[in-house]
Backbone as ProteinMPNN parsed JSONL, in Angstrom:
{"seq_chain_A": "XXXXXXXXXXXXXXXXXXXXXXXXXXXXXXXXXXXXXXXXXXXXXXXXXXXXXXXXXXXXXXXXXXXXXXXXXXXXXXXXXXXXXXXXXXXXXXXXXXXXXXXXXXXXXXXXXXXXXXXXXXXXXXXXXXXXXXXXXXXXXXXXXXXXXXXXXXXXXXXX", "coords_chain_A": {"N_chain_A": [[0.678, -1.373, 0.059], [0.872, 1.85, -0.933], [2.193, 4.759, 0.55], [0.923, 7.795, 2.223], [2.169, 9.98, 1.253], [3.552, 9.153, -1.347], [1.252, 8.908, -2.691], [0.116, 11.289, -2.847], [2.452, 12.195, -4.319], [2.549, 10.917, -6.802], [-0.302, 11.928, -8.052], [0.545, 14.524, -8.054], [2.22, 14.496, -10.339], [0.342, 13.12, -11.894], [-0.582, 15.631, -12.475], [1.049, 17.416, -13.841], [1.588, 15.588, -16.012], [-0.92, 16.502, -17.405], [-0.494, 19.396, -18.196], [0.172, 21.553, -21.109], [1.961, 21.976, -24.13], [4.59, 24.415, -23.221], [4.514, 25.32, -20.514], [4.088, 22.673, -19.493], [6.624, 21.407, -20.196], [8.171, 22.811, -19.16], [7.893, 22.341, -16.226], [8.194, 19.484, -16.539], [10.82, 19.596, -16.917], [11.912, 20.827, -14.842], [10.791, 19.356, -12.18], [12.552, 16.683, -13.306], [15.229, 18.071, -12.572], [15.648, 18.306, -9.661], [15.326, 16.027, -9.133], [13.279, 13.952, -9.807], [11.037, 13.985, -7.843], [8.427, 14.026, -7.946], [6.5, 11.54, -9.393], [5.247, 8.993, -11.562], [3.268, 6.162, -10.191], [3.841, 3.587, -10.082], [6.522, 4.218, -10.673], [7.334, 4.97, -8.187], [6.878, 2.899, -6.684], [8.766, 1.018, -7.307], [11.041, 2.491, -6.851], [10.912, 2.362, -4.229], [11.347, -0.478, -3.913], [13.266, -0.665, -5.116], [15.35, 0.226, -3.615], [15.503, -0.692, -1.169], [16.545, -3.076, -1.743], [18.746, -2.418, -1.896], [19.489, -1.691, 0.651], [19.336, -4.059, 1.923], [21.623, -5.188, 1.165], [25.283, -5.608, 0.596], [25.54, -2.766, 0.169], [25.847, 0.395, 0.822], [24.289, 3.637, 1.857], [26.023, 7.066, 0.983], [29.464, 7.149, 1.766], [30.848, 5.006, 2.58], [31.676, 1.447, 2.586], [30.366, -1.508, 3.172], [31.857, -3.726, 4.064], [32.374, -7.022, 5.274], [34.066, -8.165, 8.195], [36.088, -10.572, 7.633], [36.222, -10.595, 5.089], [37.92, -7.821, 4.672], [40.797, -7.444, 4.268], [41.887, -7.715, 1.849], [40.468, -6.645, -0.559], [39.362, -5.308, -3.186], [38.001, -1.868, -4.093], [35.034, -1.765, -5.44], [32.415, -0.024, -7.501], [29.394, 0.528, -8.53], [27.967, 3.218, -10.439], [25.256, 5.148, -11.365], [22.054, 6.63, -12.568], [18.921, 8.073, -11.715], [17.478, 7.188, -14.029], [19.079, 5.172, -14.67], [18.479, 3.4, -12.814], [16.814, 0.341, -12.772], [18.716, -0.884, -14.669], [20.893, -0.72, -13.022], [20.375, -2.856, -11.23], [20.647, -5.129, -12.029], [23.316, -5.086, -12.126], [24.09, -4.848, -9.964], [22.728, -7.138, -9.074], [24.31, -9.59, -10.006], [26.999, -9.183, -9.128], [26.227, -9.8, -6.535], [25.957, -12.054, -6.823], [27.872, -13.186, -7.171], [29.257, -12.844, -4.9], [30.011, -10.519, -4.169], [31.428, -7.669, -2.94], [30.296, -4.552, -2.644], [29.711, -0.964, -3.962], [27.145, 1.242, -4.237], [26.625, 3.921, -6.082], [24.066, 6.768, -6.651], [24.812, 9.426, -9.024], [23.116, 11.311, -9.638], [22.312, 13.883, -8.318], [24.78, 14.971, -8.63], [26.5, 17.024, -10.421], [29.524, 17.184, -10.498], [30.557, 14.493, -10.103], [28.988, 13.077, -11.914], [30.587, 14.313, -14.725], [33.434, 13.446, -13.694], [32.538, 10.804, -13.763], [31.958, 10.328, -16.868], [34.502, 11.047, -17.735], [36.715, 9.037, -16.834], [35.124, 6.725, -17.854], [35.89, 5.798, -20.112], [34.058, 6.014, -22.501], [31.859, 4.272, -21.721], [28.252, 3.305, -21.332], [26.048, 4.561, -18.497], [24.321, 2.152, -16.176], [27.661, 1.725, -14.733], [30.621, 0.064, -14.002], [33.182, -0.016, -11.519], [36.235, -1.093, -10.745], [39.052, -0.753, -8.065], [39.085, 1.603, -9.298], [39.349, 1.797, -11.534], [38.042, 1.265, -14.865], [35.065, -1.074, -15.664], [33.109, -1.588, -17.331], [29.825, -2.162, -18.585], [26.989, -3.889, -18.345], [27.818, -6.287, -20.179], [29.976, -6.119, -19.764], [30.7, -6.794, -17.239], [29.541, -9.346, -17.403], [31.595, -10.684, -18.943], [33.371, -10.953, -17.252], [32.913, -12.145, -15.153], [32.593, -14.764, -15.967], [34.859, -15.55, -17.588], [36.07, -15.541, -14.77], [38.13, -13.634, -13.697], [36.706, -11.278, -12.512], [36.798, -12.171, -9.842], [39.308, -12.16, -9.492], [40.394, -9.587, -9.721], [39.198, -8.108, -8.057], [39.261, -9.684, -5.713], [42.282, -10.61, -5.572], [45.212, -12.204, -6.596]], "CA_chain_A": [[0.257, 0.344, 0.311], [1.848, 3.342, -0.669], [1.911, 5.913, 1.618], [0.335, 9.309, 1.411], [3.518, 10.797, 0.75], [3.593, 8.579, -2.407], [0.244, 8.636, -3.325], [0.052, 12.814, -3.597], [3.551, 12.77, -5.558], [1.986, 10.331, -7.971], [-1.04, 12.982, -8.095], [1.126, 15.568, -8.575], [2.984, 13.756, -11.277], [-0.435, 13.244, -13.239], [-1.525, 17.134, -12.982], [2.227, 17.809, -14.48], [1.492, 15.452, -17.256], [-1.799, 17.005, -18.425], [-0.152, 20.329, -18.669], [-0.237, 21.952, -22.546], [3.212, 22.898, -24.17], [5.837, 25.041, -22.866], [4.4, 25.019, -19.027], [4.386, 21.179, -19.115], [7.722, 21.336, -20.845], [8.934, 23.451, -18.038], [7.181, 21.155, -15.044], [9.19, 18.552, -16.188], [12.201, 19.991, -16.713], [11.82, 20.959, -12.92], [11.202, 17.707, -11.592], [13.753, 16.131, -13.415], [16.214, 18.745, -12.198], [14.842, 18.024, -8.619], [15.897, 14.269, -8.978], [11.855, 13.298, -9.839], [10.208, 13.791, -6.903], [7.239, 13.328, -8.757], [7.036, 9.872, -10.713], [3.542, 7.979, -11.538], [2.953, 5.174, -8.738], [5.149, 2.53, -10.954], [8.204, 4.146, -10.508], [7.373, 5.117, -6.671], [7.323, 1.571, -5.754], [10.193, 0.54, -8.255], [12.155, 3.059, -6.212], [11.427, 1.522, -2.647], [11.878, -1.985, -4.119], [15.096, -0.985, -5.107], [15.921, 1.314, -1.622], [14.961, -2.122, 0.36], [16.906, -4.342, -1.966], [20.062, -1.456, -1.618], [19.917, -1.565, 1.789], [19.378, -5.172, 2.271], [23.0, -5.859, 0.231], [26.671, -4.934, 0.924], [25.544, -1.614, -0.245], [24.875, 1.75, 1.731], [24.458, 5.637, 0.888], [27.113, 7.885, 1.601], [30.669, 7.25, 1.124], [31.184, 3.965, 3.197], [31.276, 0.589, 1.745], [30.313, -2.283, 4.403], [32.909, -5.109, 3.451], [32.521, -7.985, 6.42], [35.357, -8.119, 8.699], [36.888, -11.534, 7.09], [37.221, -10.013, 3.637], [38.634, -6.348, 4.718], [42.223, -7.6, 3.991], [42.737, -7.285, 0.177], [39.565, -6.646, -1.345], [39.525, -4.02, -4.022], [37.103, -1.534, -4.166], [33.803, -1.808, -6.246], [31.767, 0.919, -7.489], [28.223, 0.706, -9.32], [27.744, 4.113, -10.779], [24.022, 5.031, -11.88], [20.865, 8.103, -12.344], [18.085, 7.788, -11.428], [16.854, 6.82, -15.104], [19.627, 3.846, -15.384], [17.96, 2.334, -12.014], [17.034, -0.756, -13.078], [19.931, -1.627, -15.172], [21.919, -1.138, -12.261], [19.705, -3.612, -10.65], [21.183, -5.934, -13.071], [24.63, -5.476, -12.492], [24.205, -5.41, -8.335], [22.436, -8.783, -8.462], [25.444, -10.441, -10.782], [27.919, -8.496, -8.324], [25.912, -10.057, -5.114], [25.345, -13.78, -6.954], [29.234, -13.661, -7.38], [29.387, -12.099, -3.048], [31.527, -9.083, -4.584], [31.076, -6.34, -1.979], [30.353, -2.826, -3.75], [28.711, 0.141, -3.271], [26.149, 1.581, -4.824], [26.369, 5.121, -6.002], [23.407, 7.514, -7.345], [25.324, 11.062, -9.149], [22.062, 12.05, -10.228], [22.936, 15.217, -8.04], [26.515, 15.58, -8.725], [27.446, 17.293, -11.77], [30.743, 17.012, -10.698], [30.713, 13.178, -10.222], [28.99, 13.12, -13.499], [31.503, 14.367, -15.396], [34.299, 12.272, -13.818], [32.487, 9.158, -14.611], [31.978, 10.503, -18.175], [35.39, 11.061, -18.238], [37.089, 8.262, -16.851], [34.116, 5.331, -18.745], [36.133, 5.327, -21.52], [32.685, 5.311, -23.616], [30.978, 2.641, -21.571], [27.561, 4.243, -20.975], [25.302, 4.122, -17.208], [25.419, 2.353, -15.051], [28.78, 1.007, -15.229], [31.151, -0.212, -13.008], [34.466, 0.364, -11.748], [36.993, -1.799, -9.799], [39.649, 0.106, -7.708], [39.373, 3.208, -9.839], [39.438, 1.124, -13.204], [36.626, 0.896, -15.417], [34.986, -2.73, -16.048], [31.936, -1.462, -18.328], [28.188, -2.168, -17.911], [26.661, -5.648, -17.946], [28.369, -7.185, -20.77], [31.49, -6.694, -19.373], [30.55, -7.406, -15.96], [29.613, -10.907, -17.803], [32.601, -11.634, -19.414], [34.482, -10.698, -16.165], [32.338, -13.317, -14.475], [32.571, -16.203, -16.666], [36.512, -15.554, -17.705], [36.907, -16.022, -13.629], [38.859, -12.982, -13.637], [36.331, -11.051, -11.49], [37.362, -12.588, -8.109], [40.959, -12.077, -9.226], [40.731, -8.392, -9.649], [38.586, -7.847, -6.378], [40.2, -10.362, -4.062], [43.825, -10.723, -5.915], [44.941, -13.862, -7.364]], "C_chain_A": [[0.919, 1.166, 0.054], [1.33, 4.185, 0.277], [1.31, 7.104, 1.28], [0.742, 10.052, 1.001], [3.587, 10.239, -0.924], [2.342, 8.911, -3.261], [-0.084, 10.403, -4.01], [1.303, 13.047, -4.632], [3.248, 12.342, -6.956], [0.797, 11.026, -8.514], [-0.497, 13.98, -8.846], [1.599, 15.329, -9.919], [2.038, 13.785, -12.535], [-0.335, 14.424, -13.66], [-0.189, 17.494, -13.895], [1.742, 17.083, -15.952], [0.452, 15.707, -18.072], [-1.14, 18.54, -18.446], [0.133, 20.753, -20.018], [1.193, 22.371, -22.662], [4.672, 23.357, -23.423], [5.834, 24.83, -20.814], [4.161, 23.701, -18.847], [5.975, 20.666, -19.6], [8.531, 21.655, -19.204], [8.947, 22.6, -16.87], [8.459, 20.232, -14.876], [10.534, 18.773, -16.701], [12.685, 20.014, -14.905], [12.302, 19.741, -11.987], [12.195, 16.783, -11.486], [14.799, 16.743, -12.634], [16.376, 18.304, -10.573], [15.239, 16.673, -7.996], [14.719, 13.735, -9.176], [11.254, 12.728, -8.599], [9.184, 13.494, -6.951], [7.473, 12.67, -9.568], [5.567, 9.65, -10.514], [4.134, 6.744, -10.294], [3.789, 4.058, -8.984], [6.191, 2.867, -10.37], [8.41, 4.496, -9.21], [7.817, 3.996, -6.557], [8.556, 0.964, -6.32], [11.121, 1.248, -7.132], [12.346, 2.755, -4.411], [11.454, 0.381, -2.978], [13.19, -2.082, -3.883], [15.991, -0.428, -3.64], [16.191, -0.154, -0.764], [15.797, -3.298, -0.536], [18.523, -3.786, -1.748], [20.687, -1.637, -0.067], [20.032, -3.207, 2.997], [21.246, -5.76, 1.934], [24.167, -5.356, 1.185], [26.947, -3.705, 0.407], [25.06, -0.642, 0.935], [25.055, 3.268, 1.092], [25.563, 6.092, 1.289], [28.057, 7.388, 1.158], [31.473, 6.185, 1.966], [30.91, 3.093, 2.444], [31.167, -0.613, 3.003], [30.791, -3.907, 3.416], [32.678, -6.062, 5.003], [34.165, -8.344, 6.624], [36.325, -9.052, 8.164], [37.426, -10.897, 5.672], [37.849, -8.886, 3.601], [39.835, -6.828, 4.116], [42.346, -7.023, 2.557], [41.848, -7.115, -0.578], [39.573, -5.267, -2.058], [38.104, -3.36, -4.267], [36.2, -1.435, -5.242], [32.88, -1.332, -6.58], [30.557, 0.779, -8.488], [27.85, 2.179, -9.317], [26.587, 4.224, -11.47], [23.303, 6.612, -11.805], [19.967, 6.791, -11.923], [17.238, 6.98, -12.827], [17.577, 5.379, -15.447], [19.266, 2.71, -13.86], [18.022, 1.004, -12.029], [17.772, -1.229, -14.089], [21.047, -1.975, -14.027], [21.646, -2.279, -11.285], [20.61, -4.668, -10.838], [22.47, -6.293, -12.614], [24.916, -5.459, -10.518], [23.613, -6.815, -8.306], [23.632, -9.697, -9.214], [26.509, -10.413, -9.231], [27.124, -9.808, -6.844], [26.071, -11.846, -5.933], [27.235, -14.258, -6.786], [29.976, -13.182, -5.709], [30.386, -11.431, -2.485], [30.553, -8.381, -3.406], [31.32, -5.029, -2.975], [29.366, -1.272, -3.065], [28.183, 1.019, -4.71], [25.877, 3.32, -5.241], [25.458, 5.954, -7.253], [24.154, 9.325, -8.15], [24.361, 11.6, -9.704], [22.276, 13.502, -9.803], [23.531, 15.704, -8.197], [27.178, 15.914, -9.448], [29.195, 16.797, -11.624], [31.508, 15.416, -10.737], [30.565, 12.603, -11.554], [30.049, 13.141, -14.64], [32.565, 13.707, -14.875], [34.32, 11.199, -14.136], [32.598, 9.397, -15.869], [33.433, 10.753, -18.965], [36.602, 10.069, -17.996], [36.32, 6.94, -17.626], [35.082, 4.869, -19.648], [34.978, 5.251, -22.694], [31.61, 4.885, -23.036], [29.765, 4.415, -20.879], [26.758, 3.925, -19.304], [24.512, 3.476, -17.348], [26.301, 1.851, -15.268], [29.574, 0.988, -13.931], [32.28, -0.134, -12.813], [35.226, -0.428, -9.923], [38.218, -1.062, -9.195], [40.391, 1.311, -8.406], [39.447, 2.587, -11.066], [38.163, 0.618, -14.452], [36.325, -0.418, -15.886], [34.024, -2.512, -17.389], [30.563, -1.474, -17.313], [28.028, -3.462, -17.705], [27.173, -6.444, -18.824], [29.368, -7.81, -20.545], [31.623, -7.528, -18.26], [30.83, -9.465, -16.18], [30.314, -11.505, -17.903], [33.845, -11.715, -17.862], [34.332, -12.524, -15.378], [32.815, -14.676, -15.27], [33.852, -16.695, -17.08], [37.155, -16.037, -15.635], [37.562, -14.719, -13.258], [38.288, -11.639, -13.031], [36.625, -11.021, -10.06], [38.773, -11.966, -8.404], [41.303, -10.55, -9.061], [40.244, -7.749, -8.493], [39.362, -8.268, -5.526], [41.294, -11.0, -4.264], [43.488, -12.169, -6.084], [44.677, -14.931, -6.041]], "O_chain_A": [[1.803, 1.401, 0.878], [0.172, 4.25, 0.689], [1.18, 7.436, 0.102], [0.145, 10.921, 0.365], [3.687, 11.15, -1.746], [2.462, 9.165, -4.46], [-0.391, 10.703, -5.164], [1.257, 13.854, -5.56], [3.493, 12.969, -7.987], [0.71, 10.765, -9.714], [-0.853, 14.321, -9.974], [1.249, 16.2, -10.714], [2.337, 14.155, -13.67], [-0.078, 14.667, -14.839], [-0.573, 17.992, -14.953], [1.529, 17.795, -16.933], [0.506, 15.373, -19.256], [-1.884, 18.976, -19.325], [0.691, 19.717, -20.378], [1.757, 22.962, -21.741], [5.619, 22.612, -23.171], [6.722, 24.404, -20.076], [3.956, 23.509, -17.648], [6.372, 19.539, -19.304], [9.19, 20.937, -18.452], [10.027, 22.128, -16.514], [9.288, 20.088, -13.978], [11.272, 17.796, -16.832], [13.47, 19.42, -14.166], [13.322, 19.339, -11.428], [12.678, 16.218, -10.505], [15.394, 15.943, -11.912], [17.513, 17.9, -10.327], [15.409, 16.336, -6.825], [14.782, 12.621, -8.656], [11.016, 11.555, -8.31], [8.731, 12.7, -6.127], [8.34, 12.824, -10.428], [4.867, 10.017, -9.571], [5.236, 6.651, -9.754], [4.448, 3.593, -8.054], [6.834, 2.117, -9.635], [9.578, 4.421, -8.827], [9.017, 3.823, -6.344], [9.323, 0.39, -5.547], [11.93, 0.536, -6.537], [13.31, 2.848, -3.651], [11.697, -0.215, -1.928], [13.949, -2.766, -3.197], [16.983, -0.775, -3.0], [17.023, -0.415, 0.106], [15.739, -4.443, -0.088], [19.423, -4.581, -1.474], [21.86, -1.701, 0.303], [20.481, -3.41, 4.126], [21.829, -6.653, 2.548], [24.007, -4.825, 2.284], [28.092, -3.334, 0.148], [24.156, -0.846, 1.745], [25.726, 3.763, 0.186], [26.172, 5.382, 2.089], [27.891, 6.989, 0.005], [32.682, 6.374, 2.099], [30.089, 3.329, 1.558], [32.06, -0.515, 3.845], [30.297, -4.682, 2.597], [32.966, -5.353, 5.967], [35.069, -8.63, 5.839], [37.474, -8.613, 8.116], [38.58, -10.745, 5.271], [38.458, -8.676, 2.553], [39.806, -6.39, 2.966], [42.883, -5.949, 2.285], [42.221, -7.438, -1.706], [39.79, -4.225, -1.439], [37.141, -4.059, -4.584], [36.734, -0.879, -6.202], [31.922, -1.964, -6.134], [30.996, 1.02, -9.612], [27.389, 2.571, -8.245], [26.563, 3.416, -12.399], [23.792, 7.561, -11.193], [20.042, 5.566, -11.824], [16.362, 6.168, -12.53], [17.062, 4.549, -16.196], [19.659, 1.546, -13.791], [18.945, 0.381, -11.505], [17.311, -2.3, -14.485], [21.799, -2.948, -13.968], [22.559, -2.672, -10.56], [21.301, -5.097, -9.914], [22.861, -7.46, -12.613], [25.859, -6.032, -9.972], [24.055, -7.615, -7.483], [23.711, -10.793, -8.66], [26.7, -11.364, -8.473], [27.909, -10.629, -6.37], [26.35, -12.758, -5.155], [27.695, -15.333, -6.401], [31.192, -13.243, -5.531], [31.109, -11.414, -1.489], [29.366, -8.545, -3.126], [32.224, -4.705, -3.746], [28.708, -0.902, -2.093], [28.722, 1.281, -5.785], [24.948, 3.912, -4.69], [25.802, 5.942, -8.435], [23.803, 10.349, -7.563], [24.671, 12.552, -10.42], [22.418, 14.354, -10.679], [23.434, 16.927, -8.093], [28.335, 15.504, -9.537], [29.872, 16.212, -12.469], [32.616, 15.157, -11.207], [31.378, 11.955, -12.213], [30.318, 12.169, -15.347], [32.973, 13.03, -15.818], [35.24, 10.517, -14.586], [33.455, 8.663, -16.361], [33.636, 10.721, -20.178], [37.521, 10.141, -18.811], [37.111, 6.078, -18.007], [35.149, 3.682, -19.967], [35.065, 4.49, -23.658], [30.498, 4.993, -23.554], [29.983, 5.541, -20.431], [27.016, 2.781, -18.931], [23.744, 3.636, -18.296], [26.126, 1.166, -16.276], [29.31, 1.701, -12.962], [32.91, -0.149, -13.871], [34.934, -0.349, -8.729], [38.673, -0.466, -10.17], [41.512, 1.808, -8.296], [39.788, 3.479, -11.842], [37.642, -0.491, -14.577], [37.211, -1.0, -16.511], [34.191, -3.213, -18.387], [30.285, -1.124, -16.165], [28.774, -4.142, -17.0], [27.106, -7.611, -18.436], [29.787, -8.954, -20.725], [32.291, -8.555, -18.141], [31.552, -10.333, -15.687], [30.358, -12.636, -17.42], [34.837, -12.419, -17.675], [35.073, -13.488, -15.182], [33.523, -15.504, -14.696], [34.132, -17.893, -17.041], [38.198, -16.601, -15.305], [37.537, -14.697, -12.027], [39.126, -10.742, -12.93], [36.674, -10.05, -9.305], [39.319, -11.289, -7.533], [42.286, -10.199, -8.408], [40.9, -6.847, -7.972], [40.042, -7.622, -4.729], [41.602, -11.9, -3.482], [42.526, -12.924, -5.942], [44.464, -16.126, -6.246]]}, "name": "protein", "num_of_chains": 1, "seq": "XXXXXXXXXXXXXXXXXXXXXXXXXXXXXXXXXXXXXXXXXXXXXXXXXXXXXXXXXXXXXXXXXXXXXXXXXXXXXXXXXXXXXXXXXXXXXXXXXXXXXXXXXXXXXXXXXXXXXXXXXXXXXXXXXXXXXXXXXXXXXXXXXXXXXXXXXXXXXXXX"}
């Protein structure tokens, strides 16, 4: 059952959808610039499910990575960068990392233009979401899948 706030956000989004012409375009642009606080009910539910999954994995918001004490010694940092519109694809990447028991940090760079520029600069043309291991770009889902299949992912993260 959606909360009252979510129902209001969905209704406000529906009102924006009905705005004609320039007013509608400006309202959409403002909503996007603010991180899409107004969205349809399906998107809001999807966000909640994503946040719940992120909270139950080895992922934390902010700048800390939660790694079990037994793994802290030689673990290379793994970061999955994404933006709001690519969070569904980011879920696929995090599912792959979870299956391999690789600790990671999930970083939404939607509100951080400096981080967006840095990721764009360092990603060597890969589109978001993108995985970095120890500061080196791995790529997206296809590249991560290839690393897993070859066994190189664990080597890169945990060492030889």
